[in-house]
N, CA, C, O and the ligand as a Tripos MOL2 file, in Angstrom:
@<TRIPOS>MOLECULE
protein
  305   303    77     0     0
PROTEIN
NO_CHARGES

@<TRIPOS>ATOM
      1 N          25.1630  -30.8420   73.7900 N.3       1 MET1
      2 CA         23.8390  -31.4920   73.9090 C.3       1 MET1
      3 C          24.0120  -32.9760   73.6480 C.2       1 MET1
      4 O          24.5650  -33.3600   72.6170 O.2       1 MET1
      5 N          23.5590  -33.8020   74.5480 N.am      2 PRO2
      6 CA         23.7320  -35.2450   74.3350 C.3       2 PRO2
      7 C          22.9290  -35.7590   73.1730 C.2       2 PRO2
      8 O          21.9360  -35.1810   72.7300 O.2       2 PRO2
      9 N          23.4130  -36.8600   72.7200 N.am      3 ARG3
     10 CA         22.7510  -37.4950   71.5670 C.3       3 ARG3
     11 C          22.1020  -38.7850   72.0210 C.2       3 ARG3
     12 O          22.6970  -39.5660   72.7630 O.2       3 ARG3
     13 N          20.9120  -38.9970   71.5820 N.am      4 TYR4
     14 CA         20.1830  -40.1610   71.9940 C.3       4 TYR4
     15 C          19.7790  -40.9780   70.7710 C.2       4 TYR4
     16 O          19.3370  -40.4460   69.7530 O.2       4 TYR4
     17 N          19.9430  -42.2540   70.9070 N.am      5 ASP5
     18 CA         19.5790  -43.1580   69.8220 C.3       5 ASP5
     19 C          18.2050  -43.7690   70.1340 C.2       5 ASP5
     20 O          17.8920  -44.1390   71.2660 O.2       5 ASP5
     21 N          17.4460  -43.8470   69.1160 N.am      6 PHE6
     22 CA         16.1360  -44.4200   69.2400 C.3       6 PHE6
     23 C          15.9770  -45.5240   68.1820 C.2       6 PHE6
     24 O          16.6840  -45.5690   67.1750 O.2       6 PHE6
     25 N          15.0650  -46.3620   68.4480 N.am      7 ARG7
     26 CA         14.7350  -47.4090   67.4610 C.3       7 ARG7
     27 C          13.2230  -47.4710   67.3520 C.2       7 ARG7
     28 O          12.4870  -47.4660   68.3380 O.2       7 ARG7
     29 N          12.8110  -47.5310   66.1200 N.am      8 CYS8
     30 CA         11.3720  -47.5820   65.8570 C.3       8 CYS8
     31 C          10.9860  -49.0750   65.8680 C.2       8 CYS8
     32 O          11.6080  -49.9300   65.2370 O.2       8 CYS8
     33 N           9.9410  -49.3070   66.6130 N.am      9 ARG9
     34 CA          9.4350  -50.6750   66.6940 C.3       9 ARG9
     35 C           8.4150  -50.9600   65.5840 C.2       9 ARG9
     36 O           7.9550  -52.0890   65.4130 O.2       9 ARG9
     37 N           8.0890  -49.9390   64.8640 N.am     10 SER10
     38 CA          7.1800  -50.1660   63.7530 C.3      10 SER10
     39 C           7.8750  -50.5940   62.4700 C.2      10 SER10
     40 O           7.4600  -51.5250   61.7790 O.2      10 SER10
     41 N           8.9520  -49.8690   62.1850 N.am     11 CYS11
     42 CA          9.6770  -50.2100   60.9350 C.3      11 CYS11
     43 C          11.0970  -50.6830   61.2310 C.2      11 CYS11
     44 O          11.8090  -51.1060   60.3200 O.2      11 CYS11
     45 N          11.5090  -50.6180   62.4770 N.am     12 GLY12
     46 CA         12.8280  -51.1550   62.8340 C.3      12 GLY12
     47 C          13.9510  -50.2030   62.5500 C.2      12 GLY12
     48 O          15.1160  -50.5780   62.6880 O.2      12 GLY12
     49 N          13.6550  -48.9960   62.1600 N.am     13 ALA13
     50 CA         14.7230  -48.0570   61.8190 C.3      13 ALA13
     51 C          15.3180  -47.4850   63.1180 C.2      13 ALA13
     52 O          14.6320  -47.3060   64.1240 O.2      13 ALA13
     53 N          16.5790  -47.2190   63.0430 N.am     14 THR14
     54 CA         17.2390  -46.5760   64.1690 C.3      14 THR14
     55 C          17.6190  -45.1430   63.7240 C.2      14 THR14
     56 O          18.0170  -44.8900   62.5870 O.2      14 THR14
     57 N          17.4730  -44.2640   64.6620 N.am     15 PHE15
     58 CA         17.7800  -42.8740   64.3500 C.3      15 PHE15
     59 C          18.2540  -42.2340   65.6330 C.2      15 PHE15
     60 O          18.0860  -42.7760   66.7250 O.2      15 PHE15
     61 N          18.8410  -41.0850   65.4790 N.am     16 GLU16
     62 CA         19.3480  -40.3890   66.6640 C.3      16 GLU16
     63 C          18.8310  -38.9670   66.6880 C.2      16 GLU16
     64 O          18.5850  -38.3230   65.6680 O.2      16 GLU16
     65 N          18.6870  -38.5300   67.9090 N.am     17 LEU17
     66 CA         18.1830  -37.1770   68.0870 C.3      17 LEU17
     67 C          19.0950  -36.4560   69.0940 C.2      17 LEU17
     68 O          19.6190  -37.0540   70.0340 O.2      17 LEU17
     69 N          19.2510  -35.2160   68.8660 N.am     18 ARG18
     70 CA         19.9620  -34.3740   69.8420 C.3      18 ARG18
     71 C          18.9410  -33.5960   70.6110 C.2      18 ARG18
     72 O          18.1600  -32.8300   70.0460 O.2      18 ARG18
     73 N          18.9490  -33.7870   71.8380 N.am     19 ARG19
     74 CA         17.9880  -33.1100   72.6950 C.3      19 ARG19
     75 C          18.6080  -32.9430   74.0930 C.2      19 ARG19
     76 O          19.5820  -33.5940   74.4710 O.2      19 ARG19
     77 N          18.0040  -32.0700   74.7880 N.am     20 THR20
     78 CA         18.4810  -31.8180   76.0930 C.3      20 THR20
     79 C          18.1280  -32.9500   77.0260 C.2      20 THR20
     80 O          17.2680  -33.7720   76.7090 O.2      20 THR20
     81 N          18.7800  -33.0080   78.1740 N.am     21 MET21
     82 CA         18.5250  -34.1000   79.0680 C.3      21 MET21
     83 C          17.1000  -34.0180   79.6380 C.2      21 MET21
     84 O          16.5210  -35.0260   80.0440 O.2      21 MET21
     85 N          16.5630  -32.8280   79.6580 N.am     22 ALA22
     86 CA         15.2060  -32.6760   80.1320 C.3      22 ALA22
     87 C          14.2090  -33.2880   79.1840 C.2      22 ALA22
     88 O          13.1010  -33.6710   79.5590 O.2      22 ALA22
     89 N          14.6500  -33.3670   77.9130 N.am     23 GLN23
     90 CA         13.7510  -33.9610   76.9010 C.3      23 GLN23
     91 C          14.1140  -35.4190   76.6200 C.2      23 GLN23
     92 O          13.5910  -36.0240   75.6840 O.2      23 GLN23
     93 N          14.9940  -35.9700   77.4170 N.am     24 ALA24
     94 CA         15.5010  -37.2720   77.0990 C.3      24 ALA24
     95 C          14.4080  -38.3290   77.1230 C.2      24 ALA24
     96 O          14.4330  -39.2860   76.3480 O.2      24 ALA24
     97 N          13.4620  -38.1450   78.0100 N.am     25 ASN25
     98 CA         12.4330  -39.1370   78.1270 C.3      25 ASN25
     99 C          11.1800  -38.8050   77.3130 C.2      25 ASN25
    100 O          10.1700  -39.5050   77.3740 O.2      25 ASN25
    101 N          11.2770  -37.7670   76.5870 N.am     26 ASP26
    102 CA         10.1140  -37.4560   75.7450 C.3      26 ASP26
    103 C          10.0050  -38.4590   74.6200 C.2      26 ASP26
    104 O          11.0140  -38.9960   74.1620 O.2      26 ASP26
    105 N           8.8120  -38.7120   74.1780 N.am     27 PRO27
    106 CA          8.6760  -39.6630   73.0720 C.3      27 PRO27
    107 C           9.2440  -39.0980   71.7920 C.2      27 PRO27
    108 O           9.0610  -37.9270   71.4600 O.2      27 PRO27
    109 N           9.9300  -39.9580   71.0930 N.am     28 ALA28
    110 CA         10.5380  -39.5460   69.8320 C.3      28 ALA28
    111 C           9.7450  -40.1300   68.6900 C.2      28 ALA28
    112 O           9.1440  -41.1970   68.8100 O.2      28 ALA28
    113 N           9.7500  -39.4510   67.6310 N.am     29 VAL29
    114 CA          9.0030  -39.8820   66.4470 C.3      29 VAL29
    115 C           9.9910  -40.3420   65.3860 C.2      29 VAL29
    116 O          10.9620  -39.6510   65.0770 O.2      29 VAL29
    117 N           9.7310  -41.4950   64.8460 N.am     30 CYS30
    118 CA         10.5720  -42.0300   63.8130 C.3      30 CYS30
    119 C          10.5790  -41.1030   62.5820 C.2      30 CYS30
    120 O           9.5910  -40.4190   62.3130 O.2      30 CYS30
    121 N          11.6620  -41.0860   61.8610 N.am     31 PRO31
    122 CA         11.6860  -40.2900   60.5900 C.3      31 PRO31
    123 C          10.5820  -40.6800   59.6230 C.2      31 PRO31
    124 O          10.1760  -39.9010   58.7610 O.2      31 PRO31
    125 N          10.1010  -41.9250   59.7920 N.am     32 GLN32
    126 CA          9.0270  -42.3340   58.9080 C.3      32 GLN32
    127 C           7.6460  -41.9450   59.4760 C.2      32 GLN32
    128 O           6.6030  -42.1670   58.8610 O.2      32 GLN32
    129 N           7.6970  -41.3690   60.6520 N.am     33 GLY33
    130 CA          6.4260  -40.8870   61.2250 C.3      33 GLY33
    131 C           5.8270  -41.8050   62.2890 C.2      33 GLY33
    132 O           4.7430  -41.5330   62.8060 O.2      33 GLY33
    133 N           6.5130  -42.8680   62.6110 N.am     34 HIS34
    134 CA          5.9870  -43.7810   63.6220 C.3      34 HIS34
    135 C           6.2540  -43.2060   65.0080 C.2      34 HIS34
    136 O           7.2420  -42.5030   65.2220 O.2      34 HIS34
    137 N           5.4210  -43.4940   65.8840 N.am     35 GLU35
    138 CA          5.5610  -42.9960   67.2380 C.3      35 GLU35
    139 C           5.9370  -44.1080   68.2420 C.2      35 GLU35
    140 O           6.1900  -43.8340   69.4150 O.2      35 GLU35
    141 N           5.9670  -45.3010   67.7840 N.am     36 ASP36
    142 CA          6.2800  -46.4370   68.6340 C.3      36 ASP36
    143 C           7.7770  -46.6470   68.6200 C.2      36 ASP36
    144 O           8.3030  -47.5170   67.9250 O.2      36 ASP36
    145 N           8.4540  -45.8190   69.4130 N.am     37 THR37
    146 CA          9.9010  -45.8840   69.3910 C.3      37 THR37
    147 C          10.3990  -46.1450   70.8080 C.2      37 THR37
    148 O           9.7100  -45.8640   71.7890 O.2      37 THR37
    149 N          11.5710  -46.6720   70.8900 N.am     38 VAL38
    150 CA         12.2140  -46.9330   72.1640 C.3      38 VAL38
    151 C          13.5760  -46.2560   72.1710 C.2      38 VAL38
    152 O          14.2240  -46.1360   71.1320 O.2      38 VAL38
    153 N          13.9890  -45.8300   73.3060 N.am     39 LYS39
    154 CA         15.2660  -45.1760   73.3940 C.3      39 LYS39
    155 C          16.3660  -46.2170   73.6770 C.2      39 LYS39
    156 O          16.2110  -47.0970   74.5230 O.2      39 LYS39
    157 N          17.4310  -46.0900   72.9720 N.am     40 LEU40
    158 CA         18.5280  -47.0310   73.1470 C.3      40 LEU40
    159 C          19.5670  -46.4110   74.0500 C.2      40 LEU40
    160 O          19.7410  -45.1940   74.1090 O.2      40 LEU40
    161 N          20.2380  -47.2790   74.7370 N.am     41 LEU41
    162 CA         21.3290  -46.8140   75.5840 C.3      41 LEU41
    163 C          22.6460  -46.9860   74.8230 C.2      41 LEU41
    164 O          23.1940  -48.0850   74.7410 O.2      41 LEU41
    165 N          23.1220  -45.9140   74.2910 N.am     42 SER42
    166 CA         24.3170  -46.0390   73.4860 C.3      42 SER42
    167 C          25.4310  -45.1330   74.0020 C.2      42 SER42
    168 O          26.4160  -45.5930   74.5800 O.2      42 SER42
    169 N          25.2550  -43.8900   73.7870 N.am     43 THR43
    170 CA         26.3520  -42.9870   74.0480 C.3      43 THR43
    171 C          26.3330  -42.4070   75.4380 C.2      43 THR43
    172 O          27.3510  -41.9580   75.9660 O.2      43 THR43
    173 N          25.1500  -42.4260   76.0170 N.am     44 VAL44
    174 CA         25.0140  -41.8300   77.3410 C.3      44 VAL44
    175 C          25.2500  -42.9010   78.3660 C.2      44 VAL44
    176 O          24.5630  -43.9220   78.3960 O.2      44 VAL44
    177 N          26.1960  -42.6670   79.1790 N.am     45 ALA45
    178 CA         26.4930  -43.6570   80.2170 C.3      45 ALA45
    179 C          25.4310  -43.5470   81.3260 C.2      45 ALA45
    180 O          25.1010  -42.4660   81.8140 O.2      45 ALA45
    181 N          24.9420  -44.6740   81.6720 N.am     46 VAL46
    182 CA         23.9290  -44.7190   82.6940 C.3      46 VAL46
    183 C          24.5170  -45.4190   83.9310 C.2      46 VAL46
    184 O          25.0250  -46.5380   83.8580 O.2      46 VAL46
    185 N          24.4270  -44.7370   85.0280 N.am     47 THR47
    186 CA         24.9100  -45.3550   86.2480 C.3      47 THR47
    187 C          23.7190  -45.8040   87.0840 C.2      47 THR47
    188 O          22.5670  -45.4770   86.7990 O.2      47 THR47
    189 N          24.0250  -46.5290   88.0770 N.am     48 GLY48
    190 CA         22.9520  -46.9450   88.9680 C.3      48 GLY48
    191 C          22.6730  -48.4440   88.9000 C.2      48 GLY48
    192 O          21.7810  -48.9490   89.5810 O.2      48 GLY48
    193 N          23.4420  -49.1490   88.0750 N.am     49 ALA49
    194 CA         23.2240  -50.6050   88.0150 C.3      49 ALA49
    195 C          24.0360  -51.2790   89.1390 C.2      49 ALA49
    196 O          24.9990  -52.0120   88.9170 O.2      49 ALA49
    197 N          23.5870  -50.9850   90.3140 N.am     50 ALA50
    198 CA         24.3050  -51.5160   91.4570 C.3      50 ALA50
    199 C          23.8650  -52.9590   91.7070 C.2      50 ALA50
    200 O          22.6820  -53.2680   91.8450 O.2      50 ALA50
    201 N          24.8200  -53.7710   91.7540 N.am     51 SER51
    202 CA         24.5120  -55.1830   92.0190 C.3      51 SER51
    203 C          24.4820  -55.4290   93.5020 C.2      51 SER51
    204 O          25.5080  -55.3790   94.1810 O.2      51 SER51
    205 N          23.3390  -55.6870   93.9780 N.am     52 GLY52
    206 CA         23.2390  -55.8940   95.4230 C.3      52 GLY52
    207 C          23.7870  -57.2480   95.8170 C.2      52 GLY52
    208 O          24.2340  -58.0320   94.9790 O.2      52 GLY52
    209 N          23.7440  -57.4900   97.0470 N.am     53 GLY53
    210 CA         24.2390  -58.7810   97.5120 C.3      53 GLY53
    211 C          25.1200  -58.5950   98.7410 C.2      53 GLY53
    212 O          25.7110  -57.5400   98.9710 O.2      53 GLY53
    213 N          25.1730  -59.6010   99.4670 N.am     54 ALA54
    214 CA         25.9760  -59.5370  100.7110 C.3      54 ALA54
    215 C          27.4400  -59.5960  100.3260 C.2      54 ALA54
    216 O          27.8310  -60.3220   99.4120 O.2      54 ALA54
    217 N          28.2110  -58.8520  101.0120 N.am     55 PRO55
    218 CA         29.6430  -58.9360  100.7220 C.3      55 PRO55
    219 C          30.2100  -60.2810  101.1880 C.2      55 PRO55
    220 O          29.7580  -60.9100  102.1450 O.2      55 PRO55
    221 N          31.2120  -60.6540  100.4450 N.am     56 ARG56
    222 CA         31.8190  -61.9650  100.7800 C.3      56 ARG56
    223 C          32.5450  -61.8450  102.0930 C.2      56 ARG56
    224 O          33.3060  -60.9080  102.3380 O.2      56 ARG56
    225 N          32.2910  -62.8000  102.9060 N.am     57 GLN57
    226 CA         32.9660  -62.7860  104.1810 C.3      57 GLN57
    227 C          34.0150  -63.8590  104.2150 C.2      57 GLN57
    228 O          33.7200  -65.0530  104.1640 O.2      57 GLN57
    229 N          35.2280  -63.4180  104.3020 N.am     58 ALA58
    230 CA         36.3170  -64.4090  104.2660 C.3      58 ALA58
    231 C          36.3720  -65.1620  105.5770 C.2      58 ALA58
    232 O          36.3350  -64.5730  106.6570 O.2      58 ALA58
    233 N          36.4570  -66.4230  105.4660 N.am     59 PRO59
    234 CA         36.5280  -67.2260  106.7050 C.3      59 PRO59
    235 C          37.8610  -66.9710  107.4060 C.2      59 PRO59
    236 O          38.9390  -67.1140  106.8290 O.2      59 PRO59
    237 N          37.7410  -66.6000  108.6330 N.am     60 SER60
    238 CA         38.9260  -66.3590  109.3810 C.3      60 SER60
    239 C          39.4600  -67.6520  109.9350 C.2      60 SER60
    240 O          38.9390  -68.1950  110.9090 O.2      60 SER60
    241 N          40.4720  -68.1230  109.3210 N.am     61 GLY61
    242 CA         41.0100  -69.4230  109.7430 C.3      61 GLY61
    243 C          41.8070  -69.2990  111.0100 C.2      61 GLY61
    244 O          41.8120  -68.2670  111.6800 O.2      61 GLY61
    245 N          42.4430  -70.3220  111.3000 N.am     62 GLY62
    246 CA         43.2530  -70.2870  112.4900 C.3      62 GLY62
    247 C          42.5780  -71.0530  113.6210 C.2      62 GLY62
    248 O          41.9540  -72.0960  113.4250 O.2      62 GLY62
    249 N          42.7250  -70.5220  114.7360 N.am     63 GLY63
    250 CA         42.2390  -71.2460  115.8860 C.3      63 GLY63
    251 C          43.4310  -71.8740  116.5550 C.2      63 GLY63
    252 O          44.0400  -72.8270  116.0690 O.2      63 GLY63
    253 N          43.7220  -71.3160  117.6460 N.am     64 GLY64
    254 CA         44.9500  -71.7960  118.2650 C.3      64 GLY64
    255 C          44.8020  -73.1210  118.9320 C.2      64 GLY64
    256 O          44.2100  -73.2490  120.0040 O.2      64 GLY64
    257 N          45.3530  -74.1080  118.2750 N.am     65 GLY65
    258 CA         45.3330  -75.4100  118.9220 C.3      65 GLY65
    259 C          46.5390  -75.5230  119.8140 C.2      65 GLY65
    260 O          47.6360  -75.8830  119.3860 O.2      65 GLY65
    261 N          46.3130  -75.2220  121.0000 N.am     66 GLY66
    262 CA         47.4340  -75.1720  121.9180 C.3      66 GLY66
    263 C          47.8830  -76.5600  122.3390 C.2      66 GLY66
    264 O          47.4960  -77.5800  121.7680 O.2      66 GLY66
    265 N          48.6310  -76.5470  123.2580 N.am     67 GLY67
    266 CA         49.0620  -77.8290  123.7580 C.3      67 GLY67
    267 C          50.3640  -78.2710  123.1630 C.2      67 GLY67
    268 O          51.1120  -77.4660  122.6090 O.2      67 GLY67
    269 N          50.6270  -79.4980  123.2710 N.am     68 GLY68
    270 CA         51.8880  -79.9450  122.7690 C.3      68 GLY68
    271 C          52.8970  -79.9890  123.9190 C.2      68 GLY68
    272 O          52.7730  -79.3380  124.9560 O.2      68 GLY68
    273 N          53.7980  -80.7260  123.6670 N.am     69 CYS69
    274 CA         54.7480  -80.9020  124.7490 C.3      69 CYS69
    275 C          55.9800  -79.9760  124.6530 C.2      69 CYS69
    276 O          56.7660  -79.8660  125.5940 O.2      69 CYS69
    277 N          56.1200  -79.3330  123.5210 N.am     70 CYS70
    278 CA         57.3620  -78.5850  123.2840 C.3      70 CYS70
    279 C          57.3050  -77.1690  123.8700 C.2      70 CYS70
    280 O          58.2400  -76.3780  123.7440 O.2      70 CYS70
    281 N          56.2150  -76.8960  124.4870 N.am     71 GLY71
    282 CA         56.1320  -75.5380  125.0060 C.3      71 GLY71
    283 C          56.9280  -75.3240  126.2640 C.2      71 GLY71
    284 O          57.5140  -74.2630  126.4790 O.2      71 GLY71
    285 N          56.9410  -76.2650  127.0280 N.am     72 GLY72
    286 CA         57.5290  -76.0690  128.3310 C.3      72 GLY72
    287 C          58.9040  -76.6640  128.5080 C.2      72 GLY72
    288 O          59.5040  -76.5760  129.5800 O.2      72 GLY72
    289 N          59.3940  -77.2680  127.4530 N.am     73 GLY73
    290 CA         60.7250  -77.7970  127.6020 C.3      73 GLY73
    291 C          60.7660  -79.2350  128.0250 C.2      73 GLY73
    292 O          61.7810  -79.7490  128.4950 O.2      73 GLY73
    293 N          59.5850  -79.8950  127.8360 N.am     74 CYS74
    294 CA         59.5810  -81.2750  128.2480 C.3      74 CYS74
    295 C          60.2560  -82.1700  127.2590 C.2      74 CYS74
    296 O          60.5430  -83.3340  127.5370 O.2      74 CYS74
    297 N          60.5190  -81.5870  126.0430 N.am     75 CYS75
    298 CA         61.0540  -82.4220  124.9770 C.3      75 CYS75
    299 C          62.5590  -82.4160  125.0260 C.2      75 CYS75
    300 O          63.2120  -83.0000  124.1620 O.2      75 CYS75
    301 N          63.0320  -81.8650  125.8700 N.am     76 GLY76
    302 CA         64.4660  -81.9270  125.9240 C.3      76 GLY76
    303 C          65.0770  -80.5790  125.8180 C.2      76 GLY76
    304 O          66.3010  -80.4520  125.8480 O.2      76 GLY76
    305 ZN          9.3690  -46.1550   61.9660 Zn       77 ZN77
@<TRIPOS>BOND
     1     1     2 1
     2     2     3 1
     3     3     4 2
     4     3     5 am
     5     5     6 1
     6     6     7 1
     7     7     8 2
     8     7     9 am
     9     9    10 1
    10    10    11 1
    11    11    12 2
    12    11    13 am
    13    13    14 1
    14    14    15 1
    15    15    16 2
    16    15    17 am
    17    17    18 1
    18    18    19 1
    19    19    20 2
    20    19    21 am
    21    21    22 1
    22    22    23 1
    23    23    24 2
    24    23    25 am
    25    25    26 1
    26    26    27 1
    27    27    28 2
    28    27    29 am
    29    29    30 1
    30    30    31 1
    31    31    32 2
    32    31    33 am
    33    33    34 1
    34    34    35 1
    35    35    36 2
    36    35    37 am
    37    37    38 1
    38    38    39 1
    39    39    40 2
    40    39    41 am
    41    41    42 1
    42    42    43 1
    43    43    44 2
    44    43    45 am
    45    45    46 1
    46    46    47 1
    47    47    48 2
    48    47    49 am
    49    49    50 1
    50    50    51 1
    51    51    52 2
    52    51    53 am
    53    53    54 1
    54    54    55 1
    55    55    56 2
    56    55    57 am
    57    57    58 1
    58    58    59 1
    59    59    60 2
    60    59    61 am
    61    61    62 1
    62    62    63 1
    63    63    64 2
    64    63    65 am
    65    65    66 1
    66    66    67 1
    67    67    68 2
    68    67    69 am
    69    69    70 1
    70    70    71 1
    71    71    72 2
    72    71    73 am
    73    73    74 1
    74    74    75 1
    75    75    76 2
    76    75    77 am
    77    77    78 1
    78    78    79 1
    79    79    80 2
    80    79    81 am
    81    81    82 1
    82    82    83 1
    83    83    84 2
    84    83    85 am
    85    85    86 1
    86    86    87 1
    87    87    88 2
    88    87    89 am
    89    89    90 1
    90    90    91 1
    91    91    92 2
    92    91    93 am
    93    93    94 1
    94    94    95 1
    95    95    96 2
    96    95    97 am
    97    97    98 1
    98    98    99 1
    99    99   100 2
   100    99   101 am
   101   101   102 1
   102   102   103 1
   103   103   104 2
   104   103   105 am
   105   105   106 1
   106   106   107 1
   107   107   108 2
   108   107   109 am
   109   109   110 1
   110   110   111 1
   111   111   112 2
   112   111   113 am
   113   113   114 1
   114   114   115 1
   115   115   116 2
   116   115   117 am
   117   117   118 1
   118   118   119 1
   119   119   120 2
   120   119   121 am
   121   121   122 1
   122   122   123 1
   123   123   124 2
   124   123   125 am
   125   125   126 1
   126   126   127 1
   127   127   128 2
   128   127   129 am
   129   129   130 1
   130   130   131 1
   131   131   132 2
   132   131   133 am
   133   133   134 1
   134   134   135 1
   135   135   136 2
   136   135   137 am
   137   137   138 1
   138   138   139 1
   139   139   140 2
   140   139   141 am
   141   141   142 1
   142   142   143 1
   143   143   144 2
   144   143   145 am
   145   145   146 1
   146   146   147 1
   147   147   148 2
   148   147   149 am
   149   149   150 1
   150   150   151 1
   151   151   152 2
   152   151   153 am
   153   153   154 1
   154   154   155 1
   155   155   156 2
   156   155   157 am
   157   157   158 1
   158   158   159 1
   159   159   160 2
   160   159   161 am
   161   161   162 1
   162   162   163 1
   163   163   164 2
   164   163   165 am
   165   165   166 1
   166   166   167 1
   167   167   168 2
   168   167   169 am
   169   169   170 1
   170   170   171 1
   171   171   172 2
   172   171   173 am
   173   173   174 1
   174   174   175 1
   175   175   176 2
   176   175   177 am
   177   177   178 1
   178   178   179 1
   179   179   180 2
   180   179   181 am
   181   181   182 1
   182   182   183 1
   183   183   184 2
   184   183   185 am
   185   185   186 1
   186   186   187 1
   187   187   188 2
   188   187   189 am
   189   189   190 1
   190   190   191 1
   191   191   192 2
   192   191   193 am
   193   193   194 1
   194   194   195 1
   195   195   196 2
   196   195   197 am
   197   197   198 1
   198   198   199 1
   199   199   200 2
   200   199   201 am
   201   201   202 1
   202   202   203 1
   203   203   204 2
   204   203   205 am
   205   205   206 1
   206   206   207 1
   207   207   208 2
   208   207   209 am
   209   209   210 1
   210   210   211 1
   211   211   212 2
   212   211   213 am
   213   213   214 1
   214   214   215 1
   215   215   216 2
   216   215   217 am
   217   217   218 1
   218   218   219 1
   219   219   220 2
   220   219   221 am
   221   221   222 1
   222   222   223 1
   223   223   224 2
   224   223   225 am
   225   225   226 1
   226   226   227 1
   227   227   228 2
   228   227   229 am
   229   229   230 1
   230   230   231 1
   231   231   232 2
   232   231   233 am
   233   233   234 1
   234   234   235 1
   235   235   236 2
   236   235   237 am
   237   237   238 1
   238   238   239 1
   239   239   240 2
   240   239   241 am
   241   241   242 1
   242   242   243 1
   243   243   244 2
   244   243   245 am
   245   245   246 1
   246   246   247 1
   247   247   248 2
   248   247   249 am
   249   249   250 1
   250   250   251 1
   251   251   252 2
   252   251   253 am
   253   253   254 1
   254   254   255 1
   255   255   256 2
   256   255   257 am
   257   257   258 1
   258   258   259 1
   259   259   260 2
   260   259   261 am
   261   261   262 1
   262   262   263 1
   263   263   264 2
   264   263   265 am
   265   265   266 1
   266   266   267 1
   267   267   268 2
   268   267   269 am
   269   269   270 1
   270   270   271 1
   271   271   272 2
   272   271   273 am
   273   273   274 1
   274   274   275 1
   275   275   276 2
   276   275   277 am
   277   277   278 1
   278   278   279 1
   279   279   280 2
   280   279   281 am
   281   281   282 1
   282   282   283 1
   283   283   284 2
   284   283   285 am
   285   285   286 1
   286   286   287 1
   287   287   288 2
   288   287   289 am
   289   289   290 1
   290   290   291 1
   291   291   292 2
   292   291   293 am
   293   293   294 1
   294   294   295 1
   295   295   296 2
   296   295   297 am
   297   297   298 1
   298   298   299 1
   299   299   300 2
   300   299   301 am
   301   301   302 1
   302   302   303 1
   303   303   304 2
@<TRIPOS>SUBSTRUCTURE
     1 MET1         2 RESIDUE 1 A MET
     2 PRO2         6 RESIDUE 1 A PRO
     3 ARG3        10 RESIDUE 1 A ARG
     4 TYR4        14 RESIDUE 1 A TYR
     5 ASP5        18 RESIDUE 1 A ASP
     6 PHE6        22 RESIDUE 1 A PHE
     7 ARG7        26 RESIDUE 1 A ARG
     8 CYS8        30 RESIDUE 1 A CYS
     9 ARG9        34 RESIDUE 1 A ARG
    10 SER10       38 RESIDUE 1 A SER
    11 CYS11       42 RESIDUE 1 A CYS
    12 GLY12       46 RESIDUE 1 A GLY
    13 ALA13       50 RESIDUE 1 A ALA
    14 THR14       54 RESIDUE 1 A THR
    15 PHE15       58 RESIDUE 1 A PHE
    16 GLU16       62 RESIDUE 1 A GLU
    17 LEU17       66 RESIDUE 1 A LEU
    18 ARG18       70 RESIDUE 1 A ARG
    19 ARG19       74 RESIDUE 1 A ARG
    20 THR20       78 RESIDUE 1 A THR
    21 MET21       82 RESIDUE 1 A MET
    22 ALA22       86 RESIDUE 1 A ALA
    23 GLN23       90 RESIDUE 1 A GLN
    24 ALA24       94 RESIDUE 1 A ALA
    25 ASN25       98 RESIDUE 1 A ASN
    26 ASP26      102 RESIDUE 1 A ASP
    27 PRO27      106 RESIDUE 1 A PRO
    28 ALA28      110 RESIDUE 1 A ALA
    29 VAL29      114 RESIDUE 1 A VAL
    30 CYS30      118 RESIDUE 1 A CYS
    31 PRO31      122 RESIDUE 1 A PRO
    32 GLN32      126 RESIDUE 1 A GLN
    33 GLY33      130 RESIDUE 1 A GLY
    34 HIS34      134 RESIDUE 1 A HIS
    35 GLU35      138 RESIDUE 1 A GLU
    36 ASP36      142 RESIDUE 1 A ASP
    37 THR37      146 RESIDUE 1 A THR
    38 VAL38      150 RESIDUE 1 A VAL
    39 LYS39      154 RESIDUE 1 A LYS
    40 LEU40      158 RESIDUE 1 A LEU
    41 LEU41      162 RESIDUE 1 A LEU
    42 SER42      166 RESIDUE 1 A SER
    43 THR43      170 RESIDUE 1 A THR
    44 VAL44      174 RESIDUE 1 A VAL
    45 ALA45      178 RESIDUE 1 A ALA
    46 VAL46      182 RESIDUE 1 A VAL
    47 THR47      186 RESIDUE 1 A THR
    48 GLY48      190 RESIDUE 1 A GLY
    49 ALA49      194 RESIDUE 1 A ALA
    50 ALA50      198 RESIDUE 1 A ALA
    51 SER51      202 RESIDUE 1 A SER
    52 GLY52      206 RESIDUE 1 A GLY
    53 GLY53      210 RESIDUE 1 A GLY
    54 ALA54      214 RESIDUE 1 A ALA
    55 PRO55      218 RESIDUE 1 A PRO
    56 ARG56      222 RESIDUE 1 A ARG
    57 GLN57      226 RESIDUE 1 A GLN
    58 ALA58      230 RESIDUE 1 A ALA
    59 PRO59      234 RESIDUE 1 A PRO
    60 SER60      238 RESIDUE 1 A SER
    61 GLY61      242 RESIDUE 1 A GLY
    62 GLY62      246 RESIDUE 1 A GLY
    63 GLY63      250 RESIDUE 1 A GLY
    64 GLY64      254 RESIDUE 1 A GLY
    65 GLY65      258 RESIDUE 1 A GLY
    66 GLY66      262 RESIDUE 1 A GLY
    67 GLY67      266 RESIDUE 1 A GLY
    68 GLY68      270 RESIDUE 1 A GLY
    69 CYS69      274 RESIDUE 1 A CYS
    70 CYS70      278 RESIDUE 1 A CYS
    71 GLY71      282 RESIDUE 1 A GLY
    72 GLY72      286 RESIDUE 1 A GLY
    73 GLY73      290 RESIDUE 1 A GLY
    74 CYS74      294 RESIDUE 1 A CYS
    75 CYS75      298 RESIDUE 1 A CYS
    76 GLY76      302 RESIDUE 1 A GLY
    77 ZN77       305 GROUP 0 **** ****
């Protein structure tokens, strides 16, 4: 059973509860009896923080600058 950390915004105490994932979002009550608590992200890894953005596009260098005299043997 995963463990969830909570912090009470009334008294500032932190506490942990073991509860199922189905109850993860249920409100937790502080050991002091306060109900104004927030869940902390500590032990449970949360995925989904995908950073959007366009992929970097590498400039394709080059560009054949043709010409020159050495192609055809004019240089000797
Ligand atoms: Zn409290």
